[in-house]
C-alpha positions in Angstrom: 92.1 72.3 49.4 90.1 72.7 53.0 90.4 75.6 55.1 91.6 74.7 58.5 89.0 75.7 61.3 89.7 78.9 63.3 91.7 79.1 66.5 89.7 79.3 69.2 90.4 81.7 72.1 91.3 80.4 75.6 88.0 81.7 76.6 85.7 80.2 73.8 87.6 77.0 74.2 86.9 76.9 78.2 83.0 78.0 77.4 82.9 75.0 74.9 84.6 72.6 77.5 81.8 73.6 80.3 79.1 73.0 77.9 80.5 69.6 77.0 81.5 68.4 80.6 77.6 69.6 81.7 76.3 67.4 78.7 78.7 64.6 79.8 77.0 64.6 83.3 73.6 64.9 82.2 73.6 61.8 79.8 75.8 59.8 82.8 78.9 59.6 81.1 80.9 61.0 84.0 79.4 59.2 87.0 81.6 60.4 89.7 83.3 62.9 91.5 86.8 61.5 90.7 86.0 61.2 87.3 84.7 64.5 87.0 87.9 66.1 88.3 90.0 64.0 85.9 88.0 65.5 83.0 88.4 69.0 84.5 92.1 68.4 85.1 92.5 67.6 81.2 90.8 70.5 80.4 92.6 73.1 82.4 95.9 74.8 81.5 98.5 76.4 84.0 98.0 80.0 84.6 94.6 80.2 82.9 92.4 79.4 86.1 90.8 83.2 86.4 89.8 82.9 82.6 88.2 79.3 83.7 86.4 80.7 86.7 85.1 83.8 84.7 83.3 81.5 82.0 81.9 79.4 84.9 80.3 82.5 86.7 79.1 83.4 83.6 77.6 80.1 82.8 75.9 79.8 86.5 74.5 83.5 85.6 72.7 82.4 82.4 71.2 79.5 83.6 69.8 81.1 86.9 68.5 83.8 84.5 67.0 81.0 82.2 65.4 79.3 85.3 63.9 82.7 86.9 62.3 84.1 83.3 62.4 81.1 80.8 59.6 79.0 79.6 58.9 75.6 81.5 60.7 73.4 79.3 63.5 75.8 78.9 63.5 76.1 83.0 63.6 72.5 83.3 66.8 71.7 81.1 68.4 74.7 82.8 67.6 73.3 86.5 69.2 70.0 85.6 72.2 71.9 84.0 72.6 73.9 87.5 72.5 70.3 89.5 75.5 69.5 87.2 77.4 73.0 86.8 77.3 72.5 90.9 79.5 69.6 90.7 81.5 70.9 88.3 82.1 74.2 90.5 82.9 71.8 93.2 85.6 70.0 91.5 86.9 73.3 90.1 87.3 74.6 93.9 89.0 71.1 94.8 91.2 71.8 91.5 92.2 75.2 92.6 93.1 74.3 96.2 95.2 71.6 94.9 96.9 73.8 92.2 96.8 77.2 93.6 100.6 76.9 94.3 101.4 75.7 91.1 99.4 78.3 89.3 100.8 81.1 91.4 104.3 80.1 90.5 103.8 79.5 87.0 101.8 83.1 86.9 105.2 84.4 88.8 107.5 83.0 86.5 105.9 84.1 83.6 105.5 88.0 85.0 109.4 87.7 85.8 110.1 86.2 82.1 108.2 89.2 80.4 109.9 91.9 82.0 113.2 93.3 81.0 116.5 92.0 82.5 117.0 94.9 84.6 113.8 94.9 86.4 113.4 91.5 86.8 114.4 91.6 90.8 112.0 94.0 91.5 109.3 92.0 89.9 110.6 89.1 92.0 110.3 91.3 95.3 107.0 92.6 94.2 105.9 88.7 94.2 107.1 88.1 97.3 105.5 91.3 99.0 103.6 90.6 102.0 101.2 92.9 101.1 100.0 91.1 98.3 96.7 89.2 98.2 98.3 85.8 97.8 101.1 85.9 100.1 104.0 83.6 99.1 104.9 81.3 101.9 107.5 78.8 102.4 106.2 76.2 100.2 105.3 78.5 97.3 109.1 80.2 97.6 110.6 76.6 97.1 108.1 75.8 94.2 109.0 79.1 92.4 112.9 78.3 92.9 112.4 75.1 91.1 110.2 76.5 88.3 112.8 79.3 88.1 115.7 76.4 87.7 113.5 74.5 85.5 112.7 77.7 83.0 116.4 78.7 83.1 117.2 75.4 81.2 115.6 76.6 78.0 117.1 80.2 78.2 120.3 81.8 76.3 123.3 81.6 79.1 123.0 85.3 80.4 119.5 85.0 81.2 119.8 81.5 82.3 122.6 82.4 85.0 120.5 85.1 86.5 117.4 82.9 86.8 119.6 80.3 88.4 120.6 83.0 90.8 117.1 83.8 91.8 116.6 80.3 92.2 119.9 79.5 94.1 118.8 82.7 96.5 115.6 81.7 97.0 116.5 78.3 98.4 119.5 79.3 100.0 117.2 81.9 102.0 114.5 79.7 102.9 117.7 77.4 104.5 118.8 80.5 106.4 115.3 80.7 107.8 115.1 77.5 109.0 118.9 78.1 110.7 117.3 81.0 112.5 113.7 79.5 113.2 114.7 78.6 116.6 116.5 81.6 117.6 113.6 84.1 116.2 112.5 85.1 119.6 114.8 83.1 122.0 117.1 86.2 122.7 114.1 87.5 124.5 114.2 84.9 127.3 118.4 85.5 127.5 118.0 89.2 128.4 115.1 88.5 131.1 115.8 91.7 133.4 116.2 94.2 130.4 113.3 96.1 128.3 112.9 94.2 125.0 113.9 96.1 121.8 116.6 96.8 119.2 118.6 99.6 120.0 120.4 98.8 123.2 123.9 100.8 123.9 125.5 97.5 124.1 126.1 94.3 121.6 124.3 91.8 123.7 121.0 93.4 123.9 118.4 92.7 121.3 118.3 89.9 118.6 121.3 90.9 116.4 123.7 89.1 118.4 121.9 86.1 118.8 121.4 85.7 115.1 124.8 86.8 114.0 126.3 83.5 115.8 123.7 81.1 114.5 123.7 82.0 110.9 125.8 80.5 108.1 125.6 83.5 105.6 128.9 85.6 105.9 126.5 88.5 104.5 123.5 88.0 107.2 126.4 87.6 110.0 127.8 91.1 108.9 124.7 92.5 108.7 123.6 91.5 112.1 127.1 92.3 113.6 126.8 95.9 112.4 122.9 96.3 113.9 124.5 94.6 117.3 126.9 97.3 117.5 124.4 99.9 116.6 125.9 100.9 113.1 124.3 102.2 109.9 123.8 99.0 107.5 125.2 101.6 104.5 128.6 100.2 104.7 127.5 96.6 104.1 126.6 97.2 101.0 129.0 100.1 99.9 131.5 97.8 100.8 130.8 95.1 98.1 133.1 94.4 95.4 131.9 91.7 93.5 128.1 91.2 94.0 126.6 87.6 94.6 123.0 88.0 93.6 122.0 84.8 95.4 123.5 86.1 98.6 121.3 89.4 98.5 118.2 87.4 97.6 118.7 84.9 100.2 119.1 87.7 102.6 115.9 89.4 101.2 114.0 86.1 102.2 115.5 85.8 105.5 114.9 89.2 106.7 111.2 89.1 105.2 110.8 86.1 107.5 112.4 87.6 110.6 110.1 90.9 110.3 107.0 89.0 109.8 107.9 86.5 112.6 108.7 88.9 115.0 105.7 90.9 114.4 103.5 87.9 114.6 105.0 86.7 118.1 105.0 90.5 119.1 101.6 90.6 118.7 100.6 87.8 120.5 102.4 88.8 123.8 99.9 87.6 126.6 101.6 89.6 129.5 101.1 93.1 127.7 99.1 93.9 124.6 100.1 97.7 124.3 103.8 96.4 124.8 103.4 93.9 122.1 101.7 96.4 119.8 104.7 99.1 120.8 107.3 96.4 119.6 105.5 95.4 116.6 105.9 98.7 115.5 109.2 99.1 116.2 110.0 95.9 114.1 108.3 97.7 111.2 110.5 100.9 111.3 113.8 99.3 112.3 113.6 96.5 109.3 112.5 99.4 107.2 115.5 101.5 108.2 118.0 99.0 107.9 116.9 98.7 103.8 116.8 102.2 103.5 120.4 102.1 104.9 121.1 99.4 102.7 120.1 101.6 99.6 122.1 104.5 101.0 124.8 102.1 100.8 124.4 101.0 97.4 123.9 104.4 96.0 127.3 105.0 97.4 128.9 101.7 95.5 130.3 103.5 92.7 132.4 100.4 92.1 129.1 98.4 91.2 127.7 99.0 87.7 124.5 97.7 89.1 124.5 100.4 91.9 121.4 102.4 91.1 119.7 99.1 90.3 120.2 98.0 93.6 119.5 101.2 95.5 116.2 101.1 94.3 115.4 97.2 95.2 116.4 97.8 98.7 114.5 101.1 98.8 111.4 99.0 97.5 111.6 96.6 100.1 111.5 99.6 102.7 108.4 101.1 101.0 106.7 97.2 101.2 107.4 97.2 104.9 105.9 100.6 105.8 102.9 99.9 103.8 102.3 97.0 105.8 103.0 98.7 109.1 100.4 101.6 107.7 97.7 98.8 107.2 97.3 97.6 110.7 94.2 98.3 112.4 96.1 99.0 115.8 98.4 101.4 113.8 100.0 103.6 116.6 98.7 106.8 115.8 99.8 108.4 119.4 103.6 107.1 119.4 104.7 104.4 122.1 106.9 102.5 119.3 109.7 104.1 120.3 109.5 103.2 124.0 111.9 100.4 123.2 115.0 102.4 121.7 117.6 103.4 124.3 118.6 106.8 123.8 121.9 105.6 122.2 120.1 103.1 120.2 117.5 105.0 118.3 119.9 106.2 115.5 118.8 109.4 113.5 118.3 107.5 110.3 114.8 108.6 110.2 115.5 111.1 107.5 116.0 108.0 105.1 112.4 106.8 105.5 111.3 110.1 104.0 112.6 109.1 100.7 110.2 105.9 100.0 107.2 108.2 100.8 107.5 109.8 98.0 106.4 106.6 95.9 103.7 105.7 98.6 100.5 106.1 96.2 97.7 105.5 98.7 97.2 108.9 100.5 95.8 107.1 103.7 99.1 105.3 104.0 101.4 107.9 103.7 99.3 110.1 106.1 99.8 107.5 108.6 103.4 106.7 108.0 104.1 110.6 108.0 102.1 110.6 111.5 104.7 108.0 112.9 107.7 109.8 111.5 106.6 113.1 112.6 106.3 112.0 116.1 109.7 109.9 115.9 111.5 113.4 115.0 109.9 114.9 117.9 111.1 111.9 119.9 114.7 112.5 119.2 114.3 116.8 119.7 113.7 117.5 115.9 110.9 119.9 116.3 111.1 121.4 112.9 110.8 118.2 110.9 108.3 117.0 113.2 106.1 120.0 112.5 106.2 119.7 108.6 105.3 116.1 108.7 102.8 116.2 111.1 101.6 119.3 108.9 101.4 117.2 105.8 100.0 114.0 107.4 96.9 116.4 108.5 96.4 117.7 105.1 96.8 114.1 103.6 94.2 112.7 106.4 91.9 115.7 105.4 92.0 114.6 102.0 90.7 111.2 102.3 88.3 111.7 105.6 90.8 110.0 107.8 89.3 111.6 111.0 91.5 109.4 113.4 94.6 110.3 111.8 93.1 114.1 111.9 92.6 114.3 115.2 95.9 112.4 115.9 97.8 114.9 114.0 96.0 118.0 115.5 97.2 116.6 118.8 100.8 116.4 117.7 101.0 119.6 116.3 99.7 120.9 119.8 102.4 119.0 121.7 104.9 120.7 119.3 103.5 124.2 119.8 103.7 123.7 123.3 107.5 122.3 123.1 108.2 125.9 121.2 106.3 127.9 123.9 103.7 129.1 121.2 101.1 128.1 123.8 97.9 130.0 122.3 98.6 127.9 118.8 99.0 124.9 120.9 95.8 125.2 122.6 93.7 126.0 119.7 94.8 122.9 117.9 93.8 121.0 121.1 90.5 122.4 120.8 90.1 121.4 117.3 91.4 118.0 118.1 88.8 117.7 121.3 85.9 118.9 119.1 86.5 116.3 116.4 87.5 113.3 118.8 84.1 113.9 120.7 82.2 113.9 117.2 83.6 111.1 115.8 84.1 108.9 119.4 87.5 108.6 119.6 88.6 108.2 123.0 91.9 108.2 122.7 92.1 111.5 120.9 89.9 113.1 123.4 91.9 112.2 126.3 94.9 113.0 124.6 93.6 116.8 123.6 92.2 117.2 127.1 95.5 116.7 128.4 97.1 119.1 126.0 94.3 121.9 126.6 95.0 121.7 130.5 98.7 121.6 129.8 99.0 124.5 127.6 96.4 126.5 129.7 98.8 125.9 132.6 101.8 127.1 130.9 100.0 130.2 129.7 99.0 130.7 133.5 102.4 130.5 134.8 103.6 133.2 133.0 102.2 135.2 135.4 104.1 136.4 138.6 101.1 135.3 140.8 98.8 132.6 139.8 95.6 132.1 141.4 93.5 128.8 141.9 90.6 130.3 140.1 92.9 130.9 137.2 94.3 127.2 136.7 90.5 125.5 138.2 89.6 124.5 134.8 93.2 123.6 133.6 93.4 121.2 136.4 90.1 120.1 135.5 91.1 119.0 132.3 94.3 117.4 133.0 92.5 115.3 135.8 89.9 114.2 133.5 92.3 113.6 130.7 94.6 111.3 133.5 91.2 109.2 134.1 90.6 108.6 130.8 94.2 107.7 129.7 94.2 105.5 133.0 91.3 103.7 131.7 92.9 103.5 128.1 96.6 102.0 129.5 98.1 105.1 127.9 101.0 105.4 130.0 102.4 108.4 127.8 99.1 110.6 128.2 99.3 109.7 132.0 102.8 110.9 132.3 102.2 114.4 130.4 99.0 114.6 133.0 100.8 114.0 135.8 103.5 116.5 134.6 101.0 119.1 133.9 99.6 118.7 137.2 102.7 119.2 138.8 103.2 122.4 137.2 100.4 123.7 138.3 100.9 123.2 141.7 104.5 124.6 141.5 102.7 127.2 140.0 100.3 127.6 142.9 103.1 127.0 145.7 101.4 123.8 146.7 104.7 121.7 146.8 103.6 118.6 148.5 101.2 118.0 145.8 103.1 119.0 143.4 105.9 116.6 144.5 103.6 113.8 144.1 102.6 114.5 140.7 106.3 115.3 139.2 107.3 111.9 140.9 104.7 109.9 139.2 105.6 111.6 135.9 109.3 111.0 136.1 108.4 107.2 137.1 106.5 107.0 134.0 108.7 109.2 131.7 111.8 106.9 132.6 109.9 103.7 131.8 108.9 105.1 128.8 112.3 106.3 128.0 110.9 109.6 127.3 113.9 112.1 127.2 111.8 115.4 127.2 109.3 114.2 129.9 112.4 113.2 132.0 114.2 116.6 131.8 110.9 118.6 132.4 109.9 116.8 135.6 113.2 117.3 136.9 113.1 120.9 136.2 109.9 121.2 137.9 111.0 118.6 141.2 113.8 121.1 141.5 111.2 123.9 141.9 108.9 122.2 144.1 112.1 120.9 146.5 113.3 124.8 146.4 109.8 125.9 147.7 110.2 123.3 150.5 113.7 124.4 151.3 115.1 121.3 150.1 118.4 122.7 149.1 120.5 119.7 148.0 117.4 118.0 146.1 116.7 121.2 144.5 120.4 121.5 143.4 120.1 117.9 141.9 117.0 118.3 140.1 117.5 121.5 139.1 121.2 120.6 137.4 119.8 117.4 136.2 116.9 119.6 134.3 119.1 121.8 133.1 121.8 119.5 131.5 119.3 117.2 129.9 117.5 119.8 128.0 120.8 122.0 127.0 121.9 118.3 125.5 118.5 118.3 123.6 119.5 122.2 122.3 115.8 123.0 124.0 116.1 126.4 125.1 114.0 125.8 128.1 117.3 124.9 129.9 117.8 128.3 131.0 114.5 128.2 133.2 116.3 125.4 135.7 119.6 127.5 135.0 117.8 130.5 136.8 116.8 128.3 139.6 120.6 127.0 139.9 122.2 130.4 139.9 119.3 131.5 142.6 120.5 128.5 144.6 124.3 129.6 144.2 123.6 133.1 145.1 121.4 132.0 148.1 124.1 129.5 149.4 127.4 131.2 148.0 129.7 129.8 145.9 131.5 127.4 148.4 128.5 126.3 150.0 126.8 125.7 146.9 130.0 123.7 145.5 130.1 121.5 148.3 126.3 120.8 148.1 126.5 120.0 144.5 129.8 117.5 145.0 127.7 115.8 147.6 125.3 115.2 144.8 128.1 113.4 142.6 127.1 109.9 143.0 123.5 110.4 142.2 124.2 113.0 139.3 127.0 110.7 137.8 124.2 107.6 137.8 122.2 109.7 135.7 124.4 111.9 133.1 127.9 110.1 133.8 131.1 111.6 134.5 131.4 113.6 131.4 127.9 115.1 132.2 128.6 116.0 136.0 132.2 117.8 134.8 130.0 119.7 131.9 128.0 121.3 134.5 130.0 123.9 136.2 130.4 125.3 132.8 126.9 125.3 131.7 126.1 127.3 135.1 128.7 130.0 134.1 127.3 130.2 130.4 124.0 130.7 132.0 125.3 133.5 133.9 127.3 135.2 131.5 124.3 134.8 129.0 
């Protein structure tokens, strides 16, 4: 009995097929591109394109080697074969283009089926990850849903149900995307007189209310409503009683499309490239925070047997978003992304984002994400956490030689030490940043460090009772140079700090008119940037400048505002304006001081509300007693 021939491997089969096709072309048996494409289609199997391409490359390399080094007869034959194989390459490129989606979907289905049931959703999300080289767009997602539905027909009931849920969720998600497509950015035009952003204090600002009205998904509507009310997303997950997998998968598809669509639109804003980049950054962080909050909610949903699995899946999506953010060329190393949050709107859920960082394997990405989280914590007044994250980011940036990130974190550490009155440490960090920034040609880093250096020197000099122009000459020069560079770079945040530093310098030199000019610019920029610390300090020194000019009412107004705003941030620097207010009270007498304060009631209430105004007398008394 004859022994059957051994089974060929896929690679060997494709090598033989390539040789046969070349021979057929040379013999004239395949006389047109259409016939060659048809022959190739008959030979190829789904999901094996990479193997075929590798075999094709090997054959081309072998023939080219013969052409270069072989004898004349072999060279002539190899040259003819190369002409034939180039026709085959053209057909292969056409086949690959036509079948890439189908091949990707087939590979994705096999990847899902080859995974344990409890890990299949994680694999699906990995396939849909926008960071992948082959990004699944709407057509591919639709084909994947069809392929999963077809595959389910041949599976046992439990596994089939799971795949059908995936398929239904993908299809429903695309339907939800289509529903909201006309409203992706329509909310921008509905609030023309308000700054763009996500964290407004009212439910009418931002996209959430618009999207909640237009979506047909109860789950998406609930989530958007929570966001519109500036509430954590955690209760949405925690309150789930019976899990509808298809609803959650459709939400994942929808949210993926919303954040990538918004980022693409913000990046193309014609009126302000800087504002667009800031809003893109906000978009990444907002959507990452939402998924982190949902992860936290599922962890607390003890009624769900799948709680840990779902928490991890949400966590995985947050990580994908953060990685997309960190890979951007215009990654915001120096802040700005939080300018689109109102004070009320920026929830202190940033600690959620610390969790996915433990799973970031790319050191450079982790360093950059930590940089954003560091300055975000400083923005909300949490200097201890900010110091920790910036120090870690600095060490990681050095590990991978990311010098721009290193300069940025040296600068952020300098600013943090300034806020903590560690002026000499602040200057040391700024000097290191300035040297490195100049070495690598980092113009923004150089401008930032010049301002930090000048600002720190001004604050050190201010500690002396009498300050001379000679003491502050170099400091003012640093600040002015930093200001000029920041204006060229259109960096309003750094411009604001420059103006504040110059204002403090002129207050120290008792040149109040020059101080007022600088401080009013600092305050205007700070208000536009929604920078609470900067605004508070601008009021503090405006109070001192007006005191030097004997503008008693304005000195009281700005002094009280600076004192209140810093105290509300738990910033010990509130005692400086507190001292000025006590001096004014002593100079005027309690009754006249109170009368002047009452005259300022309306503008003060406009800034800090009735409760804030009523809080002032107790705060003044607290300083007096302390």
